[in-house]
PDB file of N, CA, C and O in Angstrom, chain B, residues numbered from 101:
ATOM      1  N   LYS B 101       0.910  -1.210  -0.126  1.00  0.00           N
ATOM      2  CA  LYS B 101       0.000  -0.115   0.013  1.00  0.00           C
ATOM      3  C   LYS B 101       0.919   1.210   0.149  1.00  0.00           C
ATOM      4  O   LYS B 101       1.938   1.281   0.835  1.00  0.00           O
ATOM      5  N   ILE B 102       0.378   2.218  -0.616  1.00  0.00           N
ATOM      6  CA  ILE B 102       1.055   3.642  -0.649  1.00  0.00           C
ATOM      7  C   ILE B 102       0.314   4.515   0.185  1.00  0.00           C
ATOM      8  O   ILE B 102      -0.851   4.882   0.037  1.00  0.00           O
ATOM      9  N   ILE B 103       1.332   4.881   1.309  1.00  0.00           N
ATOM     10  CA  ILE B 103       0.343   5.841   2.120  1.00  0.00           C
ATOM     11  C   ILE B 103       1.096   7.478   2.096  1.00  0.00           C
ATOM     12  O   ILE B 103       2.313   7.648   2.168  1.00  0.00           O
ATOM     13  N   GLY B 104       0.308   8.337   2.007  1.00  0.00           N
ATOM     14  CA  GLY B 104       0.857   9.668   1.928  1.00  0.00           C
ATOM     15  C   GLY B 104      -0.022  10.449   1.196  1.00  0.00           C
ATOM     16  O   GLY B 104      -1.247  10.337   1.254  1.00  0.00           O
ATOM     17  N   THR B 105       0.710  11.398   0.370  1.00  0.00           N
ATOM     18  CA  THR B 105      -0.046  12.198  -0.626  1.00  0.00           C
ATOM     19  C   THR B 105       0.536  11.910  -2.017  1.00  0.00           C
ATOM     20  O   THR B 105       1.571  11.294  -2.272  1.00  0.00           O
ATOM     21  N   ARG B 106      -0.404  12.524  -2.933  1.00  0.00           N
ATOM     22  CA  ARG B 106       0.060  12.424  -4.500  1.00  0.00           C
ATOM     23  C   ARG B 106       1.649  12.815  -4.944  1.00  0.00           C
ATOM     24  O   ARG B 106       2.169  13.907  -4.717  1.00  0.00           O
ATOM     25  N   THR B 107       2.164  11.913  -5.483  1.00  0.00           N
ATOM     26  CA  THR B 107       3.580  12.668  -5.820  1.00  0.00           C
ATOM     27  C   THR B 107       3.516  13.832  -6.940  1.00  0.00           C
ATOM     28  O   THR B 107       2.544  14.045  -7.664  1.00  0.00           O
ATOM     29  N   MET B 108       4.446  14.374  -6.946  1.00  0.00           N
ATOM     30  CA  MET B 108       4.669  15.626  -7.859  1.00  0.00           C
ATOM     31  C   MET B 108       4.296  15.499  -9.274  1.00  0.00           C
ATOM     32  O   MET B 108       3.742  16.350  -9.970  1.00  0.00           O
ATOM     33  N   GLY B 109       4.772  14.016  -9.684  1.00  0.00           N
ATOM     34  CA  GLY B 109       4.616  13.851 -11.179  1.00  0.00           C
ATOM     35  C   GLY B 109       5.568  14.181 -11.944  1.00  0.00           C
ATOM     36  O   GLY B 109       5.337  14.153 -13.153  1.00  0.00           O
ATOM     37  N   ALA B 110       6.925  14.593 -11.469  1.00  0.00           N
ATOM     38  CA  ALA B 110       8.032  14.823 -12.453  1.00  0.00           C
ATOM     39  C   ALA B 110       9.115  13.727 -12.833  1.00  0.00           C
ATOM     40  O   ALA B 110      10.196  13.640 -12.250  1.00  0.00           O
ATOM     41  N   GLN B 111       8.742  12.960 -13.799  1.00  0.00           N
ATOM     42  CA  GLN B 111       9.270  11.883 -13.789  1.00  0.00           C
ATOM     43  C   GLN B 111      10.345  12.028 -15.067  1.00  0.00           C
ATOM     44  O   GLN B 111      11.165  11.123 -15.224  1.00  0.00           O
ATOM     45  N   THR B 112      10.335  12.889 -15.752  1.00  0.00           N
ATOM     46  CA  THR B 112      11.303  12.962 -17.011  1.00  0.00           C
ATOM     47  C   THR B 112      12.588  13.479 -16.598  1.00  0.00           C
ATOM     48  O   THR B 112      12.692  14.575 -16.049  1.00  0.00           O
ATOM     49  N   GLY B 113      13.749  12.584 -16.892  1.00  0.00           N
ATOM     50  CA  GLY B 113      14.946  13.137 -16.443  1.00  0.00           C
ATOM     51  C   GLY B 113      15.978  13.474 -17.301  1.00  0.00           C
ATOM     52  O   GLY B 113      15.910  12.990 -18.431  1.00  0.00           O
ATOM     53  N   ILE B 114      17.126  14.346 -16.975  1.00  0.00           N
ATOM     54  CA  ILE B 114      18.112  14.709 -17.626  1.00  0.00           C
ATOM     55  C   ILE B 114      19.251  13.750 -17.563  1.00  0.00           C
ATOM     56  O   ILE B 114      19.801  13.466 -16.499  1.00  0.00           O
ATOM     57  N   GLN B 115      19.620  13.228 -18.783  1.00  0.00           N
ATOM     58  CA  GLN B 115      20.787  12.404 -18.758  1.00  0.00           C
ATOM     59  C   GLN B 115      22.168  12.886 -18.680  1.00  0.00           C
ATOM     60  O   GLN B 115      23.059  12.376 -18.000  1.00  0.00           O
ATOM     61  N   GLU B 116      22.277  14.012 -19.506  1.00  0.00           N
ATOM     62  CA  GLU B 116      23.412  14.671 -19.404  1.00  0.00           C
ATOM     63  C   GLU B 116      23.441  15.947 -19.896  1.00  0.00           C
ATOM     64  O   GLU B 116      22.503  16.205 -20.651  1.00  0.00           O
ATOM     65  N   ASP B 117      24.284  16.887 -19.688  1.00  0.00           N
ATOM     66  CA  ASP B 117      24.118  18.299 -20.279  1.00  0.00           C
ATOM     67  C   ASP B 117      25.340  18.714 -21.157  1.00  0.00           C
ATOM     68  O   ASP B 117      26.414  18.130 -21.015  1.00  0.00           O
ATOM     69  N   ARG B 118      25.192  19.649 -22.000  1.00  0.00           N
ATOM     70  CA  ARG B 118      26.322  19.982 -22.789  1.00  0.00           C
ATOM     71  C   ARG B 118      26.836  21.427 -22.452  1.00  0.00           C
ATOM     72  O   ARG B 118      26.174  22.464 -22.482  1.00  0.00           O
ATOM     73  N   THR B 119      28.055  21.284 -22.150  1.00  0.00           N
ATOM     74  CA  THR B 119      28.682  22.818 -21.849  1.00  0.00           C
ATOM     75  C   THR B 119      29.126  23.558 -23.104  1.00  0.00           C
ATOM     76  O   THR B 119      29.701  23.124 -24.102  1.00  0.00           O
ATOM     77  N   LEU B 120      28.659  24.952 -22.759  1.00  0.00           N
ATOM     78  CA  LEU B 120      28.876  25.960 -23.923  1.00  0.00           C
ATOM     79  C   LEU B 120      29.908  26.501 -23.807  1.00  0.00           C
ATOM     80  O   LEU B 120      30.501  26.449 -22.729  1.00  0.00           O
ATOM     81  N   MET B 121      30.477  27.252 -25.002  1.00  0.00           N
ATOM     82  CA  MET B 121      31.787  27.951 -24.953  1.00  0.00           C
ATOM     83  C   MET B 121      31.798  29.181 -23.897  1.00  0.00           C
ATOM     84  O   MET B 121      32.907  29.634 -23.613  1.00  0.00           O
ATOM     85  N   ASN B 122      30.789  29.690 -23.364  1.00  0.00           N
ATOM     86  CA  ASN B 122      30.681  30.865 -22.292  1.00  0.00           C
ATOM     87  C   ASN B 122      30.595  30.301 -20.858  1.00  0.00           C
ATOM     88  O   ASN B 122      30.555  31.065 -19.894  1.00  0.00           O
ATOM     89  N   GLY B 123      30.568  28.933 -20.721  1.00  0.00           N
ATOM     90  CA  GLY B 123      30.683  28.469 -19.461  1.00  0.00           C
ATOM     91  C   GLY B 123      28.968  27.851 -19.001  1.00  0.00           C
ATOM     92  O   GLY B 123      28.764  27.120 -18.032  1.00  0.00           O
ATOM     93  N   GLY B 124      28.045  28.283 -19.816  1.00  0.00           N
ATOM     94  CA  GLY B 124      26.595  27.943 -19.563  1.00  0.00           C
ATOM     95  C   GLY B 124      26.580  26.405 -20.026  1.00  0.00           C
ATOM     96  O   GLY B 124      27.544  25.839 -20.541  1.00  0.00           O
ATOM     97  N   SER B 125      25.430  25.866 -19.780  1.00  0.00           N
ATOM     98  CA  SER B 125      25.080  24.751 -20.389  1.00  0.00           C
ATOM     99  C   SER B 125      23.699  24.562 -21.146  1.00  0.00           C
ATOM    100  O   SER B 125      22.839  25.442 -21.106  1.00  0.00           O
ATOM    101  N   VAL B 126      23.557  23.584 -21.716  1.00  0.00           N
ATOM    102  CA  VAL B 126      22.155  23.230 -22.311  1.00  0.00           C
ATOM    103  C   VAL B 126      21.901  21.626 -22.044  1.00  0.00           C
ATOM    104  O   VAL B 126      22.782  20.812 -22.321  1.00  0.00           O
ATOM    105  N   THR B 127      20.717  21.254 -21.522  1.00  0.00           N
ATOM    106  CA  THR B 127      20.161  20.195 -21.298  1.00  0.00           C
ATOM    107  C   THR B 127      19.002  19.693 -22.054  1.00  0.00           C
ATOM    108  O   THR B 127      18.261  20.519 -22.587  1.00  0.00           O
ATOM    109  N   ALA B 128      18.790  18.595 -22.150  1.00  0.00           N
ATOM    110  CA  ALA B 128      17.513  18.049 -22.802  1.00  0.00           C
ATOM    111  C   ALA B 128      16.915  16.749 -22.108  1.00  0.00           C
ATOM    112  O   ALA B 128      17.627  16.077 -21.362  1.00  0.00           O
ATOM    113  N   PRO B 129      15.628  16.416 -22.363  1.00  0.00           N
ATOM    114  CA  PRO B 129      15.175  15.447 -21.620  1.00  0.00           C
ATOM    115  C   PRO B 129      15.943  14.019 -22.137  1.00  0.00           C
ATOM    116  O   PRO B 129      16.168  13.893 -23.341  1.00  0.00           O
ATOM    117  N   GLY B 130      16.319  12.997 -21.227  1.00  0.00           N
ATOM    118  CA  GLY B 130      16.994  11.877 -21.676  1.00  0.00           C
ATOM    119  C   GLY B 130      16.195  10.612 -21.332  1.00  0.00           C
ATOM    120  O   GLY B 130      16.403   9.621 -22.032  1.00  0.00           O
ATOM    121  N   TYR B 131      15.399  10.543 -20.439  1.00  0.00           N
ATOM    122  CA  TYR B 131      14.587   9.177 -20.126  1.00  0.00           C
ATOM    123  C   TYR B 131      13.031   9.745 -19.594  1.00  0.00           C
ATOM    124  O   TYR B 131      12.855  10.877 -19.143  1.00  0.00           O
ATOM    125  N   ARG B 132      12.156   8.900 -19.720  1.00  0.00           N
ATOM    126  CA  ARG B 132      11.117   9.056 -18.852  1.00  0.00           C
ATOM    127  C   ARG B 132      10.201   7.637 -18.833  1.00  0.00           C
ATOM    128  O   ARG B 132      10.546   6.645 -19.474  1.00  0.00           O
ATOM    129  N   ARG B 133       9.121   7.684 -18.096  1.00  0.00           N
ATOM    130  CA  ARG B 133       8.628   6.325 -17.862  1.00  0.00           C
ATOM    131  C   ARG B 133       7.004   6.251 -19.000  1.00  0.00           C
ATOM    132  O   ARG B 133       6.144   7.132 -18.993  1.00  0.00           O
ATOM    133  N   PHE B 134       6.970   5.248 -19.688  1.00  0.00           N
ATOM    134  CA  PHE B 134       5.915   5.093 -20.514  1.00  0.00           C
ATOM    135  C   PHE B 134       5.233   3.824 -20.439  1.00  0.00           C
ATOM    136  O   PHE B 134       5.754   2.823 -19.947  1.00  0.00           O
ATOM    137  N   ASP B 135       4.062   3.860 -20.926  1.00  0.00           N
ATOM    138  CA  ASP B 135       3.439   2.441 -20.975  1.00  0.00           C
ATOM    139  C   ASP B 135       3.558   1.937 -22.250  1.00  0.00           C
ATOM    140  O   ASP B 135       2.927   2.554 -23.107  1.00  0.00           O
ATOM    141  N   ARG B 136       4.342   0.764 -22.688  1.00  0.00           N
ATOM    142  CA  ARG B 136       4.607   0.077 -23.873  1.00  0.00           C
ATOM    143  C   ARG B 136       3.460  -0.074 -24.703  1.00  0.00           C
ATOM    144  O   ARG B 136       3.535   0.101 -25.919  1.00  0.00           O
ATOM    145  N   LYS B 137       2.229  -0.440 -24.029  1.00  0.00           N
ATOM    146  CA  LYS B 137       1.035  -0.919 -24.827  1.00  0.00           C
ATOM    147  C   LYS B 137       0.427   0.224 -25.413  1.00  0.00           C
ATOM    148  O   LYS B 137       0.014   0.119 -26.567  1.00  0.00           O
ATOM    149  N   THR B 138       0.273   1.591 -24.639  1.00  0.00           N
ATOM    150  CA  THR B 138      -0.399   2.730 -25.241  1.00  0.00           C
ATOM    151  C   THR B 138       0.548   3.922 -25.548  1.00  0.00           C
ATOM    152  O   THR B 138       0.204   5.019 -25.989  1.00  0.00           O
ATOM    153  N   GLY B 139       1.848   3.496 -25.225  1.00  0.00           N
ATOM    154  CA  GLY B 139       2.727   4.656 -25.844  1.00  0.00           C
ATOM    155  C   GLY B 139       2.612   6.012 -24.934  1.00  0.00           C
ATOM    156  O   GLY B 139       3.362   6.966 -25.138  1.00  0.00           O
ATOM    157  N   GLU B 140       1.630   6.016 -23.933  1.00  0.00           N
ATOM    158  CA  GLU B 140       1.559   7.219 -23.198  1.00  0.00           C
ATOM    159  C   GLU B 140       2.507   7.244 -22.094  1.00  0.00           C
ATOM    160  O   GLU B 140       2.947   6.176 -21.669  1.00  0.00           O
ATOM    161  N   LEU B 141       2.927   8.545 -21.499  1.00  0.00           N
ATOM    162  CA  LEU B 141       3.523   8.582 -20.357  1.00  0.00           C
ATOM    163  C   LEU B 141       3.029   8.122 -19.133  1.00  0.00           C
ATOM    164  O   LEU B 141       1.803   8.166 -19.027  1.00  0.00           O
ATOM    165  N   ILE B 142       3.782   7.612 -18.002  1.00  0.00           N
ATOM    166  CA  ILE B 142       3.181   7.219 -16.910  1.00  0.00           C
ATOM    167  C   ILE B 142       3.623   8.202 -15.872  1.00  0.00           C
ATOM    168  O   ILE B 142       4.777   8.632 -15.862  1.00  0.00           O
ATOM    169  N   VAL B 143       2.740   8.555 -15.020  1.00  0.00           N
ATOM    170  CA  VAL B 143       3.111   9.391 -13.940  1.00  0.00           C
ATOM    171  C   VAL B 143       3.461  10.935 -14.316  1.00  0.00           C
ATOM    172  O   VAL B 143       3.108  11.840 -13.560  1.00  0.00           O
ATOM    173  N   GLU B 144       4.138  11.180 -15.464  1.00  0.00           N
ATOM    174  CA  GLU B 144       4.529  12.440 -15.813  1.00  0.00           C
ATOM    175  C   GLU B 144       3.178  13.596 -15.824  1.00  0.00           C
ATOM    176  O   GLU B 144       2.222  13.459 -16.588  1.00  0.00           O
ATOM    177  N   ASN B 145       3.286  14.558 -14.986  1.00  0.00           N
ATOM    178  CA  ASN B 145       2.187  15.709 -14.775  1.00  0.00           C
ATOM    179  C   ASN B 145       1.249  15.020 -14.184  1.00  0.00           C
ATOM    180  O   ASN B 145       0.246  15.730 -14.114  1.00  0.00           O
ATOM    181  N   LYS B 146       1.041  13.793 -13.635  1.00  0.00           N
ATOM    182  CA  LYS B 146       0.018  13.401 -12.982  1.00  0.00           C
ATOM    183  C   LYS B 146       0.315  12.896 -11.641  1.00  0.00           C
ATOM    184  O   LYS B 146      -0.521  13.114 -10.765  1.00  0.00           O
ATOM    185  N   GLY B 147       1.474  12.198 -11.327  1.00  0.00           N
ATOM    186  CA  GLY B 147       1.942  11.762 -10.067  1.00  0.00           C
ATOM    187  C   GLY B 147       1.364  10.407  -9.759  1.00  0.00           C
ATOM    188  O   GLY B 147       0.713   9.813 -10.619  1.00  0.00           O
ATOM    189  N   VAL B 148       1.575   9.894  -8.567  1.00  0.00           N
ATOM    190  CA  VAL B 148       1.187   8.568  -8.251  1.00  0.00           C
ATOM    191  C   VAL B 148       0.188   8.791  -7.071  1.00  0.00           C
ATOM    192  O   VAL B 148       0.638   9.290  -6.040  1.00  0.00           O
ATOM    193  N   GLU B 149      -1.124   8.462  -7.143  1.00  0.00           N
ATOM    194  CA  GLU B 149      -2.196   8.527  -6.005  1.00  0.00           C
ATOM    195  C   GLU B 149      -1.942   7.658  -5.006  1.00  0.00           C
ATOM    196  O   GLU B 149      -1.684   6.520  -5.398  1.00  0.00           O
ATOM    197  N   PRO B 150      -1.932   7.832  -3.825  1.00  0.00           N
ATOM    198  CA  PRO B 150      -1.641   6.786  -2.697  1.00  0.00           C
ATOM    199  C   PRO B 150      -3.159   6.019  -2.479  1.00  0.00           C
ATOM    200  O   PRO B 150      -4.301   6.389  -2.753  1.00  0.00           O
ATOM    201  N   ASP B 151      -2.663   4.876  -1.905  1.00  0.00           N
ATOM    202  CA  ASP B 151      -3.891   3.910  -1.725  1.00  0.00           C
ATOM    203  C   ASP B 151      -4.679   4.569  -0.382  1.00  0.00           C
ATOM    204  O   ASP B 151      -5.891   4.388  -0.268  1.00  0.00           O
ATOM    205  N   ILE B 152      -3.975   5.296   0.566  1.00  0.00           N
ATOM    206  CA  ILE B 152      -4.482   5.847   1.911  1.00  0.00           C
ATOM    207  C   ILE B 152      -3.819   7.335   1.795  1.00  0.00           C
ATOM    208  O   ILE B 152      -2.600   7.470   1.684  1.00  0.00           O
ATOM    209  N   THR B 153      -4.612   8.307   1.827  1.00  0.00           N
ATOM    210  CA  THR B 153      -4.257   9.534   1.922  1.00  0.00           C
ATOM    211  C   THR B 153      -4.064  10.106   3.186  1.00  0.00           C
ATOM    212  O   THR B 153      -5.030  10.227   3.940  1.00  0.00           O
ATOM    213  N   VAL B 154      -2.849  10.504   3.545  1.00  0.00           N
ATOM    214  CA  VAL B 154      -2.566  10.991   4.890  1.00  0.00           C
ATOM    215  C   VAL B 154      -1.422  12.141   4.682  1.00  0.00           C
ATOM    216  O   VAL B 154      -0.371  11.936   4.075  1.00  0.00           O
ATOM    217  N   ASP B 155      -1.767  13.296   5.238  1.00  0.00           N
ATOM    218  CA  ASP B 155      -1.055  14.402   4.911  1.00  0.00           C
ATOM    219  C   ASP B 155      -0.201  14.801   6.411  1.00  0.00           C
ATOM    220  O   ASP B 155      -0.692  14.842   7.539  1.00  0.00           O
ATOM    221  N   ASN B 156       1.157  15.059   6.026  1.00  0.00           N
ATOM    222  CA  ASN B 156       1.780  15.410   7.046  1.00  0.00           C
ATOM    223  C   ASN B 156       1.803  16.988   7.392  1.00  0.00           C
ATOM    224  O   ASN B 156       2.591  17.698   6.769  1.00  0.00           O
ATOM    225  N   THR B 157       1.080  17.470   8.229  1.00  0.00           N
ATOM    226  CA  THR B 157       0.617  18.922   8.449  1.00  0.00           C
ATOM    227  C   THR B 157       1.838  19.619   9.335  1.00  0.00           C
ATOM    228  O   THR B 157       2.555  19.062  10.165  1.00  0.00           O
ATOM    229  N   PRO B 158       1.851  20.663   9.013  1.00  0.00           N
ATOM    230  CA  PRO B 158       2.933  21.508   9.623  1.00  0.00           C
ATOM    231  C   PRO B 158       3.065  21.531  11.163  1.00  0.00           C
ATOM    232  O   PRO B 158       4.108  21.662  11.804  1.00  0.00           O
ATOM    233  N   ASP B 159       1.701  21.365  11.675  1.00  0.00           N
ATOM    234  CA  ASP B 159       1.588  21.319  13.238  1.00  0.00           C
ATOM    235  C   ASP B 159       2.258  20.003  13.899  1.00  0.00           C
ATOM    236  O   ASP B 159       2.963  20.048  14.907  1.00  0.00           O
ATOM    237  N   LEU B 160       1.939  18.839  13.197  1.00  0.00           N
ATOM    238  CA  LEU B 160       2.512  17.736  13.626  1.00  0.00           C
ATOM    239  C   LEU B 160       4.062  17.513  13.385  1.00  0.00           C
ATOM    240  O   LEU B 160       4.828  16.961  14.174  1.00  0.00           O
ATOM    241  N   ILE B 161       4.399  18.077  12.078  1.00  0.00           N
ATOM    242  CA  ILE B 161       5.974  18.263  12.129  1.00  0.00           C
ATOM    243  C   ILE B 161       6.622  18.990  13.136  1.00  0.00           C
ATOM    244  O   ILE B 161       7.627  18.512  13.662  1.00  0.00           O
ATOM    245  N   LEU B 162       6.155  20.146  13.494  1.00  0.00           N
ATOM    246  CA  LEU B 162       6.772  20.898  14.631  1.00  0.00           C
ATOM    247  C   LEU B 162       6.838  20.062  15.898  1.00  0.00           C
ATOM    248  O   LEU B 162       7.703  20.288  16.744  1.00  0.00           O
ATOM    249  N   GLN B 163       5.973  19.141  16.035  1.00  0.00           N
ATOM    250  CA  GLN B 163       5.781  18.354  17.204  1.00  0.00           C
ATOM    251  C   GLN B 163       6.729  17.158  17.127  1.00  0.00           C
ATOM    252  O   GLN B 163       6.877  16.348  18.043  1.00  0.00           O
ATOM    253  N   GLY B 164       7.435  17.119  15.796  1.00  0.00           N
ATOM    254  CA  GLY B 164       8.397  15.813  15.672  1.00  0.00           C
ATOM    255  C   GLY B 164       7.478  14.524  15.420  1.00  0.00           C
ATOM    256  O   GLY B 164       7.827  13.382  15.716  1.00  0.00           O
ATOM    257  N   ARG B 165       6.364  14.838  14.885  1.00  0.00           N
ATOM    258  CA  ARG B 165       5.564  13.454  14.554  1.00  0.00           C
ATOM    259  C   ARG B 165       5.557  13.413  12.870  1.00  0.00           C
ATOM    260  O   ARG B 165       5.682  14.430  12.188  1.00  0.00           O
ATOM    261  N   ASP B 166       5.410  12.233  12.392  1.00  0.00           N
ATOM    262  CA  ASP B 166       5.153  11.762  11.092  1.00  0.00           C
ATOM    263  C   ASP B 166       3.923  11.192  10.897  1.00  0.00           C
ATOM    264  O   ASP B 166       3.824   9.988  11.130  1.00  0.00           O
ATOM    265  N   ALA B 167       2.797  11.910  10.452  1.00  0.00           N
ATOM    266  CA  ALA B 167       1.505  11.136  10.435  1.00  0.00           C
ATOM    267  C   ALA B 167       1.390   9.919   9.277  1.00  0.00           C
ATOM    268  O   ALA B 167       0.618   8.961   9.221  1.00  0.00           O
ATOM    269  N   GLN B 168       2.346  10.297   8.481  1.00  0.00           N
ATOM    270  CA  GLN B 168       2.226   9.049   7.488  1.00  0.00           C
ATOM    271  C   GLN B 168       2.991   7.870   7.743  1.00  0.00           C
ATOM    272  O   GLN B 168       2.557   6.846   7.216  1.00  0.00           O
ATOM    273  N   LEU B 169       4.154   7.768   8.511  1.00  0.00           N
ATOM    274  CA  LEU B 169       4.632   6.979   9.225  1.00  0.00           C
ATOM    275  C   LEU B 169       3.817   6.304  10.274  1.00  0.00           C
ATOM    276  O   LEU B 169       3.614   5.095  10.384  1.00  0.00           O
ATOM    277  N   GLU B 170       3.387   7.261  11.019  1.00  0.00           N
ATOM    278  CA  GLU B 170       2.231   6.596  12.095  1.00  0.00           C
ATOM    279  C   GLU B 170       1.411   5.759  11.514  1.00  0.00           C
ATOM    280  O   GLU B 170       1.476   4.549  11.731  1.00  0.00           O
ATOM    281  N   THR B 171       0.527   6.309  10.692  1.00  0.00           N
ATOM    282  CA  THR B 171      -0.411   5.483  10.106  1.00  0.00           C
ATOM    283  C   THR B 171       0.094   4.249   9.188  1.00  0.00           C
ATOM    284  O   THR B 171      -0.739   3.424   8.810  1.00  0.00           O
ATOM    285  N   ALA B 172       1.237   4.142   8.886  1.00  0.00           N
ATOM    286  CA  ALA B 172       1.853   2.842   8.049  1.00  0.00           C
ATOM    287  C   ALA B 172       2.266   1.903   9.236  1.00  0.00           C
ATOM    288  O   ALA B 172       2.476   0.705   9.050  1.00  0.00           O
ATOM    289  N   VAL B 173       2.370   2.478  10.414  1.00  0.00           N
ATOM    290  CA  VAL B 173       2.848   1.421  11.467  1.00  0.00           C
ATOM    291  C   VAL B 173       1.687   0.908  12.011  1.00  0.00           C
ATOM    292  O   VAL B 173       1.606  -0.307  12.194  1.00  0.00           O
ATOM    293  N   LYS B 174       0.593   1.793  12.356  1.00  0.00           N
ATOM    294  CA  LYS B 174      -0.699   1.379  12.667  1.00  0.00           C
ATOM    295  C   LYS B 174      -1.295   0.175  11.748  1.00  0.00           C
ATOM    296  O   LYS B 174      -1.674  -0.884  12.248  1.00  0.00           O
ATOM    297  N   ILE B 175      -1.332   0.406  10.558  1.00  0.00           N
ATOM    298  CA  ILE B 175      -1.826  -0.530   9.476  1.00  0.00           C
ATOM    299  C   ILE B 175      -0.909  -1.890   9.648  1.00  0.00           C
ATOM    300  O   ILE B 175      -1.375  -3.029   9.654  1.00  0.00           O
ATOM    301  N   LEU B 176       0.205  -1.617   9.759  1.00  0.00           N
ATOM    302  CA  LEU B 176       0.973  -2.838   9.542  1.00  0.00           C
ATOM    303  C   LEU B 176       0.790  -3.684  10.942  1.00  0.00           C
ATOM    304  O   LEU B 176       0.828  -4.914  10.915  1.00  0.00           O
ATOM    305  N   LEU B 177       0.607  -3.016  12.064  1.00  0.00           N
ATOM    306  CA  LEU B 177       0.467  -3.800  13.405  1.00  0.00           C
ATOM    307  C   LEU B 177      -0.945  -4.578  13.387  1.00  0.00           C
ATOM    308  O   LEU B 177      -1.149  -5.703  13.843  1.00  0.00           O
ATOM    309  N   GLU B 178      -1.954  -3.649  12.703  1.00  0.00           N
ATOM    310  CA  GLU B 178      -3.141  -4.339  12.415  1.00  0.00           C
ATOM    311  C   GLU B 178      -3.407  -5.660  11.621  1.00  0.00           C
ATOM    312  O   GLU B 178      -4.210  -6.532  11.954  1.00  0.00           O
ATOM    313  N   GLN B 179      -2.567  -5.665  10.469  1.00  0.00           N
ATOM    314  CA  GLN B 179      -2.230  -6.949   9.606  1.00  0.00           C
ATOM    315  C   GLN B 179      -1.492  -7.969  10.459  1.00  0.00           C
ATOM    316  O   GLN B 179      -1.670  -9.168  10.242  1.00  0.00           O
ATOM    317  N   LEU B 180      -0.737  -7.585  11.341  1.00  0.00           N
ATOM    318  CA  LEU B 180      -0.108  -8.541  12.173  1.00  0.00           C
ATOM    319  C   LEU B 180      -0.931  -9.371  13.228  1.00  0.00           C
ATOM    320  O   LEU B 180      -0.487 -10.431  13.669  1.00  0.00           O
ATOM    321  N   LYS B 181      -1.989  -8.921  13.568  1.00  0.00           N
ATOM    322  CA  LYS B 181      -2.677  -9.529  14.484  1.00  0.00           C
ATOM    323  C   LYS B 181      -3.443 -10.843  13.961  1.00  0.00           C
ATOM    324  O   LYS B 181      -4.130 -11.507  14.737  1.00  0.00           O
TER     325      LYS B 181
END
């Protein structure tokens, strides 16, 4: 199970860059994830939707708590019973 919030969906990556004469650089997309059956991008600009949505709110973070981890531990302990 995926517990947390939807990921941002940035899956296209840069493999290498080219250095220019002036010291700058140019990059281009080098890889991404796609569905071989449909030819469509997977995850890109969509993210991954969790099975159980739990947000780590600022107030809990300031208390040193992790609501996502706490939820995962709770679910795993229930499954162990």
